[in-house]
N, C-alpha and C positions, 0 to 999 in steps of 0.2 A: 602572315610573316613566313618567310622561308627559313629553313634550317641553315642554309649556307648560300648567301646571295651570290657567291662567286662561282656557283655551279655552271659549267659551260652550256651554252645553247639553251638555257632555261631548264636543264634537266634537274630533277631532284638530287640531293646530295647522295653520293656513294652509289648512284645508279650505274650498273656495270653494263658495258656493251654485251649483246647476246653472245653466249658461248665463251665468255671470258673466265675460264677456269683459273688461269694464273692470277688474275686480279682478285677473284673471290678467295683464292687461297691466301693471298697476301692480306686481304681485309679480315678474313677470319683469324689468321694468326695474330695480326696486330691487335685485334679485339680480345683474343682468348688468352694470350700468354700472361698478361697481368692478373687475369682472373684465376688462372691455374696456380700461380705463385701465391695469390691472396688466399686461395682455398688451403694451400699448404700452411700458410701463416695462421689461418683460422684454426687449423688442427694443432698447430704449435701452441696457440693460446690455451687450448684445453689440456694439451700435454703438460704445459707448465704447471697448471693447477695440480695435476696428478702427481708430478714429480715432487712438488713442494709439500703436498699432503703426505707423501711417503716419508719426507724428512721429519714429520711430526710423529711418525710411528705407524705400525700396522693397523691399529684400531682407528686412527684418524683417517688413514687411507681407505679402509673398508667403509667407514661411515660416509666419507665424501663421495666415494664411488657409488654407494647406494643412493645418495641424494641426487647425484647427477643422472644416474640410471632412471630414476623416477621423474626427474624434471625434464629431461631431454625430449622424450616422445611428445609431450605437450607443446614444448617450444617448437619442435620440428613441424607439428601440425600447423601452428601459427605461421611458421616460415613458408610452408607450402601455400597457405591461403594468401598472405600478402605478397608472395612471390608472383602472383598473377599480375602485379603492376608491371613487370618486365615485358611480357608479350603485348599487353595493352598499350603501354607507352611506345613500344617499338612500332606497333601498327599505326598509332596516332602520328608518330614521326613520319612514317612512310606516306601517310595521307596528308602530311604538312598541316596538321590540325593542332595549332599551338594551345588553344583553349582546352582541348580535350586532354592534353598532357597535364596541364595544371589541375584539372578536375579529377583525373585518375589518381595523381599523386595525393591530392587532398583526401580523396576517399580511401586511399591506401592507409593514410594516417588514421582515419576514422576506424578502419577495420582493425588496425594494430591496437588502438585504444580499447575497442570493444573486446577483442580477443584476450587482451591482458586481463580485463575485468572478469571475463568468463572463466579463464583458465586458472587464474591465481587462487580462487577459493578451493578448487579441486586439488591443486598442488599442495596447498597447506594441510590437506588431510593425510599427508605422507605417513605419519605415525600410526594413524588408524588403519590405513591400508596395509602397511607392513605388519601390523598386528594380525590382521586377517590372514596374511600370507605366511605367518609363522616365523617371521624374521626375529633375530635376537633383539629383545626390548632395549638393551643398552645401545646397540648400534642404531636402532630406529630413533631413539631419543637424540643421539648425536647427529644423525642425518637431518632430523627436524631442526636442529640448531642452524644448520647451513641453509636449509630451504626457507626458513622464516625470513631471512634477509635476502637470499639469492633469488627468491621469486620476483623481487622488484626489477630484475634484469629483463623481464619479459617485455615491458613497455619500450625501453630504449633499444633493445636488441631487435625487436620487430620494426621499430622506426628506422633503424639502420638498414634493414632489408628493403624497405620502401625506397630509401634514397640510393642504395646500391643498384636497385632495379632501374631507377631513373638514369643514373650515370652510365650503367651498362648499355642502356637503350640508345645512348648518344655517344657510344664508343669512348667514353671517358673512364677507362678502366685503370689507368696508372694511379690515379688518385685513390681508387679503392685499395690498390696494393699498398700504397704509402701509409694510408690511415690504418689499415689492418696491421701492418708491421709495427706502427706506432702503438697500437693497442696491445700487441704482444709484449712490447718493452714495458709499457705502463703497467700492465697486469703483473708482470714478473716483479717489478719494483714495489708495487703496492702489496703484493703477497709477502715479499721479504720484510717489509716494514710492519704490516698489520698482523700477519700470522705469527711472527716470531718476536715482535715487540722491540725492534731495533730503534736506535736513536731516540730513546726515551718514550716511545709509544707503548701502549699496553699490549701485552701478548694475548691476542684474540683467537688464535688457532683457526678452527674451521669457520668461526664467525668472521675472522679477518679475511679468509679466502673469499667468503661470500660478499663482504663489503668491497673487496678489490674487484671482483667480477662486476658488481653493479656500477661502481665508479668508472671502470674501464668502458662499459657499454654506454654510459651517459657521456663520457668524454668523446667516444667515437661518434655518437649521434651529434654532439655539438660540432665536431670537426666537419662531418659531412654536411650538416645544415649550414654552417658558415661558408663552406665552399660553394654550395648551390645558391645561396642567397647573394654572394658577392661576386662570383665569377660572371663575366659579361655574357657568356654563352647561356647561362642558366637563370640569371636573375630576371630575364625577360618573362619567364614563366610565372613569376610572382606566386610561388606555390602556397604562401601563407595568407594571401589576400582573401578576404571573406572566408576565412577558414571554417567558420561554423555554418556556412551555407551548404545545405545538403544537395547531393546529386544522386538521388536514389537509384536511378538507372545504372550508373556506373558502380555504385556501392554494391548493388545486387550482382553486377557482372563480375566484380572481383571475387565474390563468394561463389558464384556459379563456376567460374574457371578455376579458382584457387582451392576450393574444398576438395575436389578430386585429386589435385596435386598433393595436398596435405595428407589425404588418406592413402595415396600411393606410397608416399614416404613412410608412413606408419606401417604399412603392410611389409615393406622391405626391412625396416628396422625390426619389426616383429619376427620376421623370418630368421634374421641373424641372432636375435635374442633366443628364439626357440632352439636354434642350432647349438648355441652355447649351453643351454639347459640340457640338451641331449648329450653333449660332450661331458657335462658334469656327472652323468650317470656312468661314464666309462672310467673316470679316474683323474687324479691330479695332473699327471703327465699329459694326458689328452687335452685337458683344459689349457694348460700352459702352451702346448704346441699349437692349439687352435688360435690362441691369442696372438702368438708370434706370426703365424701365417696370415691371419686376418689383418694385422697391423701392416705387414708388407703389401698385401693386396689393397688396403685402404689408401696407402700412400700413392701407389701407382694410379689408383682410381681418380685421384685429384685432377689428372690430365684430361680424361674424357669428360669429367664433370665440368671443368672449366670450359671445354669445347662445347659441351651441351648448352651451357648458359649462353655462349656466343651464338650457337645455332638458333636458340630461341629468339635472340635479338635480330640476327640476320634474316631468318625466315619471317619473323613478325614484320620487319621493315619492308621486305618484298611483298608480303601480304597486304600491308597498308597501302602500298603504291600500286597494287593490283598487277603485280608482275609475276606471272606463273613461272617464267623461265628463271627469274631470280630466286624463287622458292626452291626450284630444283637444284640450282647451283649451290645455294647456301646449305641446304640439307645434306646433299651428298658430299660436298667438300668437307664439312665438319665430320661426317661419318667416316670418310676416307682417312682423315688425319687421326681421328680417335682410334679406329681399329688398327691403323698402321703403328701407332705408338704402343698400343696394347700387345700387338704381335711381338714387338721388340722386348717389352717387359716380360711377356710369356716366355720368350727364349731365354731371357736372363734368369728367370725363376727355374727353368728346367736345367740349365747348365750350371748356374752358380748357387742354386738353392742351398746345398749343404754348407757352403761358406757363409751365405747371407744369414742363416739362422744363428750362427755363432756370435753375431753381434748382440744377441739378446741373452744368451746363456753361455757360461764359461765351459768350453769343451774339455778343459783340464780336470773338471770335477766329475768323477764317475757317476754321481747321482743325476747328472744332467744328460747323460748320453741317450737314454731312452726317449726323453722329451725332444732332444735335438733330432733324433732319427725320425720321430713322428712328424715334427715340424717340417723337415725336409720333404717327406712324402706328401704332406698336405700342400706344401708350396709347389710341388710338381703339378698337382691337380689345379692349383690356383693359376698355373700358366694357361690352361684351357679356360678356366673360369674368367681370366682377364679379358679374353677376346669377346665373349658373349656379354660380359658385364659392361664393357665399353660400348658395344653395339646397342644394348638396350637403353643406356642412359642418354646417348646422343639422339637416338630415334625418338625417345620420349620427349626430350626437350625440343626437337624439331617440330613435333606435333603440337607442343604447347604454343609455338609461334603461330600456329593456325587456330589457336583457341580451342584445340581438340584435346580435352582432358578426361571427359567422363568415360568413354569407351576404353582408352588406354588404362585408366584406373581399374576397370573390371578385368582387363587382360592381365594386369600385374597381380591383382589379388588372386585370380584363378591360377596363374603360373606359379606364384610364390607358395601359396597355401594348399593348392589341390594337386600340384605337380611336384614342386621342389621339396616341401616338407615330408609328404608321404614317401617319396623316393628315398629321402635321407633316412627315414626311420626304417624302411624295409631293407635297404642295403646295409645300414649300420647295425641293425639288431636282428632282423630275420635271417639275412644272409651272413651275419656275423662279420661284416667288413669293418665294423667299428668306425673310427674317425674318418678313415678313407671313404667309407660309404656315405657318411654325413656330408663330406665335402663334394662327393659326386652328386648327391642330391641337390645341394646348393647350385652346383654348376648346371644341372639339368633344368631346374626351375628358371634360372636366369636365361638359359639358352631358349627355352620355350617362350619366355616373354620377349626376348630379343627378336625371335622369328616373327612373332605376331606384330610387334611394333614396327619393325623395318618393312614388313609387307604392307602394313597400313599406310605408312608414309609413301611407299612406292605406288600404291593404288589410290592416292589422295583424290585424284580427279574423278575416278570411277565411283568412289565412295561419297562424292559430293562434299568433300571438305573444302573445296574452292568454290567461290561464287561462279555461276554459269557464265557470266560475262567475262571471267578472267581466263582468257584464252592463252595458251602457251605460245 
């Protein structure tokens, strides 16, 4: 079966004429913009939880933050692993192998179920682990209240990633945006009802927030699954037929490609966690300023992240149809858009940084002035940080489209932990540059990784990342 019977002259769908930069630009933008907005919406979903926990009081906010800080790395590891469904389905689509798509998605669900079963018992040890780390016993107990229920989100949330990967691989990204926005609204409403006990419901506070998160993820999974099973373009895949039939080769392939992705994500999350801990040694104002600058950088990062996901799909599609020129076009187009946007955001941070940070802290209060000055200085460095961060994420995702994840993982771990973190410590504490030094360390680590990953994509043919028969 073909993906689009109307393709002219028997060409596979979305095959671009050689050298068609304009068409590749249009295709990448069409695929990426809903993903970018969906990533922002996903952040809004988490931000909603934080805001409403704050309404409960500082103790609830602290406990909820601790719970999510402990849960998220395990979840992101799972996201990285099942995220391998995206390049694999894109490659299968490029090769016009319909059966492979069904089997990859089915094994993606298997991986999600297994990962949930493996990770949940670890997450449930939160109180014990926090005891070892010397956390406040009262806050650890309250965090455990949240996690005991919130851990159930692992299964539906990972299932959502599987279906998002399938939809992204077939350019159906607008439905991802719509369902994600629906999830944000549902989560906010459920929080309002369950956390605060409105409309006659019991006031469950943090447990209510956890229940809302679980319900939202199950609702999103149901919405994605309903769309895939009923839409004429996707129901032909019959993704649930013979669901319990194993395909061990593809199951292993998901873990082979996905595990390095998950570990790469953990390495980057760990770097920023370590940076926050270093900031904690400097003082409260430094921590607040770091949080402000990081929040601004994270928001801008959603654009190259969405473009990176699009690059995985476009590169994987070209790889599947054995189109070396298409791989080149897809990778460099996404890279150009991503770095171009980040150059604009970098300029905005440099020029408007002092005004931007006042959104977070009231400049009329004298006690905020030092933190605002620090935040503005960090944001100026974040301008440079933006360029290399955008470059490295797009390059990493383009390489994932080639199923190249193991070496990029090693490059990332080396760059983050053996370049970025030591430089941050030396500049921040040995050279006494304090928070500025820590941010320069982050930028240096990301720049090192960006250089390695972009060079690897540029040398993909010489490094044997393309089959020998795939001539440009």
